[in-house]
C-alpha positions as a Markdown table, in Angstrom:
| # | Residue | x | y | z |
|---|---|---|---|---|
| 1 | Met | 0.0 | 0.0 | 0.0 |
| 2 | Arg | 1.3 | 3.4 | -0.9 |
| 3 | Ala | -1.4 | 5.8 | 0.5 |
| 4 | Val | -4.2 | 6.1 | 3.0 |
| 5 | Val | -7.6 | 7.7 | 2.3 |
| 6 | Phe | -9.7 | 8.4 | 5.3 |
| 7 | Asp | -13.4 | 8.9 | 5.5 |
| 8 | Phe | -14.1 | 12.0 | 7.8 |
| 9 | Asp | -17.4 | 11.7 | 9.6 |
| 10 | Gly | -17.2 | 9.0 | 12.2 |
| 11 | Val | -13.6 | 8.0 | 11.4 |
| 12 | Ile | -11.5 | 11.2 | 12.1 |
| 13 | Leu | -14.2 | 12.9 | 14.2 |
| 14 | Asp | -17.4 | 11.4 | 15.6 |
| 15 | Thr | -19.9 | 13.8 | 14.1 |
| 16 | Glu | -22.5 | 11.0 | 13.7 |
| 17 | Gly | -23.2 | 10.8 | 17.4 |
| 18 | Pro | -23.9 | 14.5 | 17.9 |
| 19 | Leu | -26.0 | 14.6 | 14.7 |
| 20 | Phe | -28.1 | 11.7 | 15.8 |
| 21 | Ala | -28.5 | 13.0 | 19.3 |
| 22 | Ala | -29.6 | 16.4 | 18.2 |
| 23 | Trp | -32.3 | 15.0 | 16.0 |
| 24 | Ser | -33.3 | 12.5 | 18.7 |
| 25 | Glu | -33.8 | 15.4 | 21.1 |
| 26 | Ala | -35.9 | 17.3 | 18.5 |
| 27 | Tyr | -38.1 | 14.3 | 18.1 |
| 28 | Val | -38.6 | 13.8 | 21.8 |
| 29 | Ala | -39.4 | 17.5 | 22.2 |
| 30 | His | -42.2 | 17.1 | 19.7 |
| 31 | Gly | -43.8 | 14.1 | 21.4 |
| 32 | Cys | -42.5 | 11.3 | 19.2 |
| 33 | Glu | -40.0 | 8.5 | 19.4 |
| 34 | Pro | -36.6 | 9.2 | 17.9 |
| 35 | Met | -35.7 | 7.4 | 14.7 |
| 36 | Thr | -34.0 | 4.0 | 15.2 |
| 37 | Val | -30.4 | 3.4 | 14.3 |
| 38 | Glu | -31.7 | 1.4 | 11.3 |
| 39 | Glu | -33.7 | 4.3 | 10.0 |
| 40 | Trp | -30.9 | 6.8 | 10.6 |
| 41 | Ser | -28.2 | 4.5 | 9.0 |
| 42 | Val | -29.4 | 5.0 | 5.4 |
| 43 | Glu | -27.9 | 8.5 | 5.6 |
| 44 | Ile | -24.6 | 7.6 | 7.2 |
| 45 | Gly | -21.8 | 8.0 | 4.7 |
| 46 | Thr | -24.0 | 9.4 | 2.0 |
| 47 | Val | -26.3 | 12.3 | 1.1 |
| 48 | Gly | -30.0 | 12.8 | 0.5 |
| 49 | Gln | -31.3 | 9.4 | 1.6 |
| 50 | Leu | -33.2 | 10.6 | 4.7 |
| 51 | Asp | -35.3 | 13.8 | 5.3 |
| 52 | Ala | -35.3 | 13.8 | 9.1 |
| 53 | Leu | -37.4 | 17.0 | 9.2 |
| 54 | Ser | -40.1 | 15.6 | 7.0 |
| 55 | Val | -40.3 | 12.4 | 9.1 |
| 56 | Leu | -40.6 | 14.5 | 12.2 |
| 57 | Arg | -43.5 | 16.5 | 10.7 |
| 58 | Gln | -45.2 | 13.3 | 9.8 |
| 59 | Arg | -44.8 | 11.7 | 13.2 |
| 60 | Ser | -45.4 | 14.6 | 15.5 |
| 61 | Thr | -48.9 | 15.5 | 16.8 |
| 62 | Leu | -47.6 | 18.9 | 17.8 |
| 63 | Ala | -47.1 | 21.9 | 15.5 |
| 64 | Val | -43.7 | 22.0 | 14.0 |
| 65 | Asp | -42.0 | 25.4 | 13.5 |
| 66 | Val | -39.4 | 24.4 | 10.9 |
| 67 | Asp | -37.2 | 27.4 | 11.4 |
| 68 | Ala | -37.2 | 27.0 | 15.2 |
| 69 | Val | -36.6 | 23.2 | 15.0 |
| 70 | Glu | -33.6 | 23.7 | 12.7 |
| 71 | Ala | -32.1 | 26.5 | 14.7 |
| 72 | Arg | -32.3 | 24.5 | 18.0 |
| 73 | Arg | -31.1 | 21.3 | 16.4 |
| 74 | Arg | -28.1 | 23.0 | 14.8 |
| 75 | Ser | -27.2 | 24.8 | 18.0 |
| 76 | Arg | -27.4 | 21.5 | 20.0 |
| 77 | Arg | -25.4 | 19.7 | 17.3 |
| 78 | Asp | -22.7 | 22.3 | 17.3 |
| 79 | Glu | -22.6 | 22.2 | 21.2 |
| 80 | Leu | -22.1 | 18.5 | 21.2 |
| 81 | Leu | -19.6 | 18.6 | 18.3 |
| 82 | Ala | -17.4 | 21.1 | 20.1 |
| 83 | Leu | -16.9 | 18.5 | 22.8 |
| 84 | Glu | -15.7 | 15.8 | 20.4 |
| 85 | Pro | -12.0 | 15.0 | 20.3 |
| 86 | Val | -10.1 | 13.3 | 17.4 |
| 87 | Gln | -11.1 | 9.6 | 17.3 |
| 88 | Pro | -8.6 | 7.3 | 19.1 |
| 89 | Gly | -5.6 | 6.2 | 17.1 |
| 90 | Val | -6.1 | 8.7 | 14.3 |
| 91 | Ile | -3.1 | 10.9 | 15.1 |
| 92 | Ala | -0.9 | 7.8 | 15.5 |
| 93 | Trp | -1.9 | 6.5 | 12.1 |
| 94 | Ile | -1.3 | 9.9 | 10.5 |
| 95 | Glu | 2.1 | 10.0 | 12.0 |
| 96 | Ala | 2.9 | 6.5 | 10.9 |
| 97 | Ala | 1.7 | 7.2 | 7.4 |
| 98 | His | 3.9 | 10.3 | 7.2 |
| 99 | Ala | 6.9 | 8.3 | 8.5 |
| 100 | Ala | 6.4 | 5.7 | 5.9 |
| 101 | Gly | 6.1 | 8.3 | 3.1 |
| 102 | Met | 2.4 | 7.5 | 2.4 |
| 103 | Pro | 0.4 | 10.5 | 1.3 |
| 104 | Leu | -3.0 | 11.1 | 3.0 |
| 105 | Ala | -6.3 | 12.2 | 1.6 |
| 106 | Ile | -9.9 | 12.4 | 2.7 |
| 107 | Ala | -12.9 | 11.1 | 0.8 |
| 108 | Ser | -16.1 | 12.4 | 2.4 |
| 109 | Ser | -19.8 | 12.6 | 1.4 |
| 110 | Ser | -19.9 | 15.9 | 3.5 |
| 111 | Asp | -19.2 | 19.2 | 1.8 |
| 112 | Glu | -15.8 | 20.8 | 2.0 |
| 113 | Pro | -16.7 | 23.7 | 4.3 |
| 114 | Trp | -18.0 | 21.1 | 6.9 |
| 115 | Val | -14.8 | 19.0 | 6.7 |
| 116 | Thr | -12.3 | 21.9 | 6.7 |
| 117 | Thr | -14.1 | 23.7 | 9.6 |
| 118 | His | -13.7 | 20.6 | 11.8 |
| 119 | Leu | -10.2 | 19.8 | 10.5 |
| 120 | Asp | -9.1 | 23.3 | 11.4 |
| 121 | Arg | -10.6 | 23.1 | 14.8 |
| 122 | Ile | -8.8 | 19.8 | 15.7 |
| 123 | Gly | -5.6 | 20.9 | 14.0 |
| 124 | Leu | -5.3 | 18.2 | 11.3 |
| 125 | Arg | -6.0 | 20.0 | 8.1 |
| 126 | Glu | -2.3 | 20.3 | 7.0 |
| 127 | His | -1.8 | 16.6 | 7.1 |
| 128 | Phe | -4.0 | 15.8 | 4.1 |
| 129 | Ser | -2.8 | 16.4 | 0.6 |
| 130 | His | -6.3 | 16.4 | -0.9 |
| 131 | Leu | -9.9 | 16.6 | 0.3 |
| 132 | Ala | -12.4 | 14.8 | -2.0 |
| 133 | Cys | -15.7 | 16.1 | -0.7 |
| 134 | Tyr | -19.2 | 16.0 | -2.0 |
| 135 | Arg | -20.3 | 18.7 | -4.4 |
| 136 | Ala | -23.8 | 19.5 | -5.6 |
| 137 | Gly | -24.4 | 17.6 | -8.9 |
| 138 | Gly | -21.7 | 15.0 | -8.0 |
| 139 | Arg | -22.2 | 11.5 | -6.6 |
| 140 | Ala | -21.8 | 10.8 | -3.0 |
| 141 | Lys | -20.9 | 7.3 | -1.5 |
| 142 | Pro | -21.7 | 4.5 | -2.2 |
| 143 | Ala | -20.6 | 5.6 | -5.7 |
| 144 | Pro | -16.8 | 5.3 | -6.1 |
| 145 | Asp | -16.3 | 8.8 | -7.4 |
| 146 | Leu | -14.9 | 10.4 | -4.2 |
| 147 | Tyr | -12.3 | 7.7 | -3.7 |
| 148 | Leu | -11.3 | 7.8 | -7.4 |
| 149 | Glu | -10.9 | 11.6 | -7.1 |
| 150 | Ala | -8.8 | 11.3 | -4.0 |
| 151 | Cys | -6.5 | 8.7 | -5.5 |
| 152 | Ala | -6.0 | 10.6 | -8.7 |
| 153 | Ala | -5.2 | 13.8 | -6.8 |
| 154 | Ile | -2.4 | 12.2 | -4.8 |
| 155 | Gly | -1.1 | 10.2 | -7.8 |
| 156 | Val | -1.8 | 6.7 | -6.5 |
| 157 | Ala | -3.7 | 3.9 | -8.2 |
| 158 | Pro | -6.7 | 2.8 | -6.2 |
| 159 | Arg | -5.3 | -0.8 | -5.9 |
| 160 | Asp | -2.4 | 0.8 | -4.0 |
| 161 | Ala | -4.4 | 2.8 | -1.5 |
| 162 | Leu | -6.1 | 1.9 | 1.8 |
| 163 | Ala | -9.5 | 3.3 | 2.8 |
| 164 | Ile | -10.5 | 3.8 | 6.4 |
| 165 | Glu | -14.3 | 3.7 | 6.7 |
| 166 | Asp | -17.1 | 3.4 | 9.3 |
| 167 | Ser | -20.3 | 2.7 | 7.3 |
| 168 | Pro | -21.7 | 0.3 | 4.7 |
| 169 | Asn | -22.1 | 3.2 | 2.2 |
| 170 | Gly | -18.4 | 4.1 | 2.7 |
| 171 | Ile | -17.2 | 0.6 | 2.5 |
| 172 | Ala | -19.2 | 0.0 | -0.7 |
| 173 | Ala | -17.7 | 3.2 | -2.3 |
| 174 | Ala | -14.1 | 2.2 | -1.4 |
| 175 | Lys | -14.4 | -1.3 | -2.7 |
| 176 | Ala | -16.2 | -0.1 | -5.9 |
| 177 | Ala | -13.2 | 2.2 | -6.5 |
| 178 | Gly | -10.8 | -0.7 | -6.1 |
| 179 | Leu | -9.2 | 0.2 | -2.7 |
| 180 | Ala | -8.6 | -2.1 | 0.2 |
| 181 | Cys | -10.8 | -1.1 | 3.1 |
| 182 | Ile | -10.5 | -1.2 | 6.9 |
| 183 | Ala | -13.7 | -0.6 | 8.8 |
| 184 | Val | -13.6 | 1.2 | 12.2 |
| 185 | Pro | -17.1 | 1.3 | 13.6 |
| 186 | His | -18.3 | 3.9 | 16.2 |
| 187 | Ala | -21.2 | 3.6 | 18.6 |
| 188 | Ile | -23.8 | 3.9 | 15.9 |
| 189 | Thr | -22.3 | 1.9 | 13.0 |
| 190 | Val | -21.1 | -0.9 | 15.2 |
| 191 | Gln | -24.7 | -2.0 | 15.0 |
| 192 | Leu | -24.6 | -2.2 | 11.1 |
| 193 | Asp | -23.2 | -4.8 | 8.7 |
| 194 | Leu | -19.6 | -3.8 | 7.9 |
| 195 | Ser | -18.6 | -7.3 | 6.7 |
| 196 | Ala | -17.8 | -6.1 | 3.2 |
| 197 | Ala | -14.6 | -4.5 | 4.5 |
| 198 | Asp | -11.3 | -6.4 | 4.2 |
| 199 | Leu | -10.7 | -6.0 | 7.9 |
| 200 | Ile | -12.7 | -4.7 | 10.9 |
| 201 | Val | -11.0 | -3.2 | 13.9 |
| 202 | Pro | -12.7 | -1.8 | 17.0 |
| 203 | Ser | -10.5 | 1.3 | 17.0 |
| 204 | Leu | -7.4 | 2.6 | 15.3 |
| 205 | Ala | -5.9 | 2.7 | 18.7 |
| 206 | Asp | -6.1 | -1.1 | 18.9 |
| 207 | Val | -3.8 | -1.7 | 16.0 |
| 208 | Thr | -0.9 | 0.1 | 14.3 |
| 209 | Leu | -0.9 | 1.0 | 10.7 |
| 210 | Ala | 1.8 | -1.5 | 10.0 |
| 211 | Asp | 0.0 | -4.3 | 11.8 |
| 212 | Ala | -3.2 | -3.5 | 10.0 |
| 213 | Leu | -1.5 | -3.6 | 6.6 |
| 214 | Ala | 0.0 | -7.0 | 7.5 |
| 215 | Arg | -3.5 | -8.3 | 8.4 |
| 216 | Leu | -5.1 | -7.4 | 5.1 |
| 217 | Pro | -5.9 | -10.3 | 2.8 |
| 218 | Arg | -3.2 | -10.8 | 0.1 |
């Protein structure tokens, strides 16, 4: 392997937990049960598969002030996000990749302002040679486009790159693009089927980059 391409949400920073929690609180405030993980999971790692606001309006017996709901939800989301540290093991893997001369990129179904804002906050932006982020009119994961863009930008063939993912949509994108893929689930995606990955590890803190590469199928 000559390069590592990280997913962002859930892999570098656990944004999924705060997003899910903020929506769950909005549902409870409107007298209805929060969405299940299974319902929420269709949106993890991709774009436009779930309209959580529309589902809330359908389920709630209370009046839904859309602007107020969105303002409160985003405020709560941002409050929770500000408390999130870098995911365990990520910095050690970044350092190991740099030491091995392996370029790093990100392939994310989130837009670039979202990714760069958080990378700047946690001080990791400078470590990535390219950010392949979703753009309107483009294709998000599970399509392979973002991984193909990332590999092309850093000058590495997909077969020579390793993807780090946390969701079925992300794993499908990486494999469709031709990358090897390691899955690192978080509290939400650990409940999902990640078996399409080449290797699943509980945390990047549990294995070194070198050991993970050695454990990949030949």
